[in-house]
N, C-alpha and C positions, 0 to 999 in steps of 0.2 A: 468703604470697603463694608460698614457696617448696615448700610443700606441696602448695596448687591445681597448680600449673606442674608436679614430678612426677605427681600424679594425673593432671593431662589428657595428659601426654607419655606417661604409662604405657596409658592407656586407649585413647587415639587413635592412639597409634605415631606422632606426629609430633616428626621428629627436628630441627623448628625449635624445638621445647619445650628442648632441652638448652641452646640460648643467654641465655635468660632463669636457667636452674636454675645454669648457671655462674657469671652475672657478681651471681646471690645468694649461692652460694656462698663465693664469691671475699670479698665484701660482709660477711658473717656470721664468715668466717675473722680479716678484719681486725677488727672491733669485739671478737670474744672476745680475741683475741691482744693486745690494743690497741695497734694496730701505727701507727705515725706519721702514716699516712697516710688513716687510716679516717675522719677528718674529711670530709677532700675528699673521699673516696671517697662517703662517704654523700650528700655536697652535689651531688655532679656525677649520680648514681643518682638521685636523689629531681627534680633538674632536667630531668634528658634524657627518664628512663623513665617518669617520672610526669606532670611538668608539661607539658613540649612534647608529648609525646605523646600524652597525654587531651586536652589545648589544640588540637593539628591534630584530631582527631578531631571536637572541636566544633565547631571553625571549618568543616572539611569538610563536615561533614553540615549546617551551617548554609548554608551555599554551595549544597548541592544542592536541600533545602528552599527557598531564596529562589529558586531556578529556578523550582520547582513550583507557588512558591506558597504553599508551606507547607500542602499542598493533604493530604500523606501525613507529615505532621510528626510523630516518636515524642517527646513530651515526657521519657519515663523515659531516652532517650537523653543528653536533652542535661542532664537532672538528674546521671545518673551520669557523664558526663564534666565536668562542671563542678565536680562535688564533689570527684571525683580530682583537676582541676586543682588546687583549693583544697588538698587534703591534702597534693599536695608541695610547694608553697608555705609550708605550714603546717611540715613536716616540716624546709623548710631552715631559717627562723626557728627553730625549735627546738634543730635543731642548731648554727647559730650561736651561740645563749645560753648553751648547756648543756654543748656539750662544750670542754674546754680541754686543749692541747696543751701539756705540761710537757716541757721538755729536762731532761735531764739529763748531769752532767758525764762526758763521757768521758775514760777514765782511762790 
């Protein structure tokens, strides 16, 4: 996702693309340095930026299509946003099961 965001930001010159690049870079830094807040950061990122964001897109398009009686419904949008919402939930579940925080004694 980071490479895709960098590509889109450079190609289209959208400065708004710097926000996800910054967030994803910080998240990767926390993971690679095995920081104590890496687990919490992964959970927040996957809940807010994947599950909630795509869930709201799904729900918003559903409401628009509902008002139009599904005359112009785009099934591929529902599949994509539905799968991304499920992916966010799976990332949270995987993170909760596999990442352990080990406290070291401070000297």
